[in-house]
C-alpha positions in Angstrom: 71.0 -27.8 -49.7 69.6 -28.0 -45.9 67.9 -24.4 -46.4 66.1 -25.7 -49.6 65.2 -29.1 -48.1 62.4 -29.6 -45.0 63.8 -31.6 -42.1 62.9 -34.9 -41.7 60.3 -35.1 -38.6 57.7 -37.2 -37.2 57.5 -41.0 -38.1 59.2 -42.7 -40.7 59.0 -46.4 -41.7 61.9 -48.5 -42.8 59.5 -50.4 -44.5 60.0 -54.7 -45.3 60.5 -56.0 -48.9 57.6 -58.3 -49.7 58.9 -61.4 -51.6 56.9 -64.3 -53.0 57.1 -67.9 -52.3 60.1 -68.5 -54.8 61.7 -65.3 -53.6 61.2 -62.9 -56.2 60.1 -59.3 -55.6 56.3 -59.0 -54.8 55.9 -55.9 -56.6 51.8 -56.0 -56.2 52.6 -56.5 -52.1 55.1 -53.7 -52.1 52.7 -50.9 -54.0 49.6 -52.0 -52.0 51.6 -51.4 -48.6 53.4 -48.4 -49.5 49.8 -47.2 -50.2 48.6 -48.5 -46.7 51.4 -46.9 -45.1 50.4 -43.2 -46.6 46.7 -43.6 -46.2 48.0 -44.4 -42.1 49.7 -41.3 -41.8 53.4 -42.1 -42.0 55.5 -39.1 -42.4 58.3 -40.5 -44.6 59.5 -43.9 -46.0 62.8 -45.8 -46.0 63.3 -48.4 -48.4 66.3 -50.8 -49.0 67.6 -50.7 -45.1 68.5 -53.7 -43.2 64.7 -54.0 -42.4 64.0 -54.3 -46.0 66.9 -57.2 -46.3 68.8 -55.3 -48.9 71.9 -57.0 -48.0 70.3 -60.2 -49.9 69.0 -58.0 -53.2 70.4 -57.1 -56.3 71.4 -53.6 -57.1 68.6 -54.1 -60.1 66.0 -55.4 -57.2 67.1 -52.3 -54.8 66.5 -49.5 -57.7 62.8 -51.7 -58.6 61.7 -51.6 -54.7 62.9 -47.4 -55.0 61.3 -47.0 -58.0 57.9 -48.7 -57.2 58.1 -46.7 -53.7 58.7 -43.3 -55.4 55.8 -44.2 -58.1 53.2 -44.8 -55.6 54.5 -42.0 -53.1 53.8 -39.8 -55.9 55.7 -36.8 -54.2 53.3 -36.9 -50.8 56.3 -38.1 -48.6 59.9 -38.0 -48.5 61.6 -41.4 -50.0 64.9 -42.1 -48.1 66.7 -44.9 -49.9 68.9 -47.3 -48.1 72.2 -46.8 -50.3 74.8 -47.9 -47.8 77.9 -49.8 -48.3 81.3 -50.5 -46.5 82.9 -49.6 -49.9 82.9 -46.0 -50.4 83.3 -46.4 -54.3 80.0 -48.9 -54.3 78.1 -46.6 -51.6 78.5 -43.7 -54.1 77.6 -46.1 -56.8 74.5 -46.9 -54.9 73.9 -43.4 -53.9 73.6 -42.5 -57.9 71.2 -45.5 -58.7 68.8 -44.3 -56.3 68.9 -40.7 -57.4 68.0 -41.6 -60.6 65.1 -44.0 -59.2 63.5 -40.7 -57.8 64.7 -40.9 -53.9 64.4 -37.7 -52.4 67.3 -38.4 -49.5 69.8 -41.5 -49.0 70.4 -43.2 -46.1 74.2 -44.5 -45.5 75.4 -46.6 -42.8 78.2 -46.2 -41.1 80.6 -48.8 -42.5 80.7 -52.1 -41.2 83.1 -55.2 -41.1 86.0 -52.7 -42.1 85.8 -50.5 -38.7 87.3 -47.3 -39.9 88.8 -45.0 -37.0 86.3 -42.1 -36.6 88.2 -40.2 -39.4 87.6 -42.9 -41.7 84.0 -42.7 -41.0 84.3 -38.6 -41.6 85.9 -39.3 -44.5 83.6 -41.7 -46.1 80.4 -39.7 -45.3 82.2 -36.5 -46.6 83.0 -38.2 -50.2 79.2 -39.4 -50.4 78.0 -36.0 -49.6 80.7 -34.2 -51.5 79.7 -36.1 -54.8 75.9 -36.8 -54.8 73.3 -34.0 -55.1 70.9 -35.6 -52.7 70.7 -35.1 -48.9 71.9 -37.6 -46.7 71.1 -39.5 -43.7 73.7 -40.7 -41.4 72.7 -44.1 -39.9 74.6 -45.3 -36.9 74.0 -48.7 -35.7 76.9 -50.2 -33.7 74.9 -53.6 -33.4 75.2 -54.3 -36.6 78.1 -52.7 -38.2 80.7 -53.4 -34.8 81.6 -49.4 -34.8 79.8 -46.3 -33.4 79.8 -43.2 -34.8 80.4 -41.0 -31.9 78.6 -37.6 -30.8 81.6 -35.9 -31.5 82.1 -37.1 -35.3 78.3 -37.1 -35.9 78.4 -33.1 -34.9 81.5 -32.5 -37.4 79.4 -34.6 -40.1 76.3 -32.4 -39.4 78.3 -29.1 -40.3 78.3 -30.5 -44.1 75.4 -28.5 -45.8 74.5 -31.9 -47.8 74.2 -33.9 -44.6 70.6 -33.0 -42.9 69.9 -35.9 -39.9 71.2 -38.5 -38.2 69.3 -42.3 -37.3 70.8 -42.6 -33.9 70.4 -46.4 -32.8 73.2 -46.5 -30.6 71.2 -47.2 -27.9 73.2 -44.4 -26.1 70.9 -41.6 -24.6 73.7 -39.9 -23.3 75.3 -39.9 -26.5 72.3 -38.7 -28.5 71.5 -36.2 -25.9 75.3 -34.9 -26.5 74.4 -34.4 -30.3 70.8 -32.8 -29.5 72.4 -30.2 -27.3 75.1 -29.1 -30.2 73.8 -29.9 -33.2 73.0 -27.5 -36.0 69.3 -26.0 -35.9 68.4 -27.4 -39.3 70.0 -31.1 -38.5 67.6 -33.8 -37.6 68.1 -36.3 -34.9 65.7 -39.4 -35.5 65.5 -42.2 -33.2 66.6 -45.3 -34.6 65.2 -47.7 -31.4 61.4 -47.8 -31.5 61.9 -48.6 -27.6 63.9 -45.4 -27.2 61.8 -43.1 -29.7 59.8 -41.1 -26.6 62.6 -40.5 -24.7 64.7 -39.1 -27.7 61.6 -37.0 -28.5 61.3 -35.7 -25.1 64.9 -34.7 -24.9 64.5 -33.1 -28.0 64.7 -35.2 -31.1 62.8 -34.7 -34.2 61.0 -38.5 -34.9 62.0 -42.1 -35.2 62.5 -44.3 -38.4 60.7 -47.1 -37.3 60.4 -50.8 -37.4 57.2 -51.3 -35.5 55.5 -48.8 -37.7 55.4 -51.8 -40.5 52.3 -53.3 -38.7 51.3 -50.0 -36.7 51.9 -46.6 -38.5 49.1 -44.9 -37.4 50.0 -45.1 -33.4 54.1 -44.5 -34.2 52.8 -41.3 -36.1 50.5 -40.1 -33.3 53.1 -40.9 -30.7 55.6 -38.6 -32.6 52.9 -36.3 -33.0 52.0 -36.0 -29.4 55.8 -35.2 -28.3 56.4 -32.8 -31.1 53.2 -31.0 -29.7 54.4 -31.4 -25.6 51.4 -33.6 -24.9 53.7 -36.1 -23.0 50.6 -37.7 -21.2 49.3 -38.5 -24.6 52.9 -39.6 -26.0 53.2 -41.9 -22.9 50.0 -43.5 -23.3 50.6 -44.1 -26.8 54.0 -45.9 -26.3 52.4 -47.8 -23.3 50.1 -49.4 -26.0 52.8 -50.0 -28.8 55.1 -51.2 -25.7 54.2 -55.5 -26.1 54.5 -54.8 -30.0 57.6 -53.1 -30.0 59.1 -56.1 -27.7 57.8 -58.4 -29.7 58.9 -57.2 -33.1 62.6 -57.8 -32.3 61.6 -61.1 -30.3 64.0 -62.2 -33.0 66.3 -60.6 -35.9 64.6 -57.8 -37.6 62.7 -58.3 -40.0 61.8 -61.7 -38.8 58.9 -60.9 -36.5 57.9 -58.3 -38.4 57.3 -60.3 -41.7 55.4 -62.5 -39.6 53.2 -60.1 -38.2 52.4 -58.7 -41.7 51.2 -62.2 -43.0 49.2 -62.6 -40.0 47.7 -59.1 -41.2 47.1 -60.5 -44.7 49.4 -57.7 -46.0 52.3 -59.8 -47.6 53.3 -63.3 -47.4 56.0 -64.5 -44.5 58.6 -65.0 -47.3 62.2 -64.3 -46.1 65.7 -64.7 -47.8 68.5 -66.8 -46.4 70.1 -66.7 -43.5 66.7 -65.3 -42.3 64.5 -67.8 -41.5 60.5 -67.4 -40.7 59.9 -66.7 -36.7 60.0 -69.7 -34.4 56.8 -71.3 -33.9 57.0 -70.4 -29.8 56.8 -66.4 -30.7 53.2 -66.7 -32.9 51.1 -66.2 -29.9 53.4 -63.2 -28.7 53.5 -61.6 -31.9 49.6 -62.1 -32.3 48.6 -60.9 -29.1 51.0 -57.8 -29.2 49.2 -56.9 -32.7 45.9 -57.2 -31.0 47.1 -54.9 -28.2 47.8 -52.0 -31.0 44.6 -52.9 -32.9 46.3 -54.1 -35.7 44.3 -57.6 -35.6 40.6 -58.1 -33.6 40.7 -59.6 -30.5 
C-alpha cells in the first residue's frame, strides 16, 4: 500500500468537533470550519481524535463527522480519521466504519489503560493493518495512554505495508530522532506536539498533526513549508510568532483553550461535553492576546 499512497507531509489539523448549546453536533459549523481550513492551505485533516472529543461521541456521531469532513474536502486533501480503541475488536469495527464513511487514512492510538507490553502493541496494530484496507497512522501519546510506543516498536510496525506513518507525541526527541534515523523511506514521521514541530522537522521529520492550526492553519502550514525547503530562518521566525498561541492552546486540557479561541474568532460556539468544561476566566486574556499575535484576531 505504501507504494500507492502519497506520504503524509506538512501540516494537518486535528480538528475540534463543534457542538450546539444543547450538546448536539453542529453540522453547519463543522462544514464551514473544514472549508476554512482548506482555504487556509492545510495539508490534511484529522477528525475524531482527542482534540475532537471523540471519547464523548457516539459511533453514529463519529461517523457523521467523518462523512461531513469527507464531503467538504471532496478529495482535495487526505482525511485521517481517528478510529482508536483500547479494545482491538472495537478498533477494527471503528476502522470499518471510518472506511465506509470515506476516510483516506486511519489514526489509531496505542491502547490506553490496558497498558499492553510492546509485543501487545505490535499485535494490536498488526491486527488492524492486516484486516483493513486503508493506510494506518500510529499515534503515540504516552501522556494520555500511560504507555509509550518505543522507537524499536515503531520501527517494527513501520515495516508493515499498510502502516504508513507515526504521529509522535512522546515529547522524547531522542526517541523521535532514533525513528527518523532508521525508518523506511516511505514512512512518515509527524510531530504530535506543536511545541516540537520545528525541532522534529529540522531533524528530518515530515510535518505535524497540529492542535494550534485549528486557529492558525496558514501559519502552521507556512512553518512546515519553510522547514521542508530548508529555510530555517523563516521557519524559526514563524515558530516564534506562533509561540504565544502554542503556549496558550495548552494552558488547560486540550481542546478547552482551542474551543474558547474559536469562539472568540466566531467560528463556532464554546461548547464542550462533560467532563470537559469551558476555559477558566483567568485564561481568557492570555488566549485572546495570543490570537492577536498570530493574526487570528484584530489588535
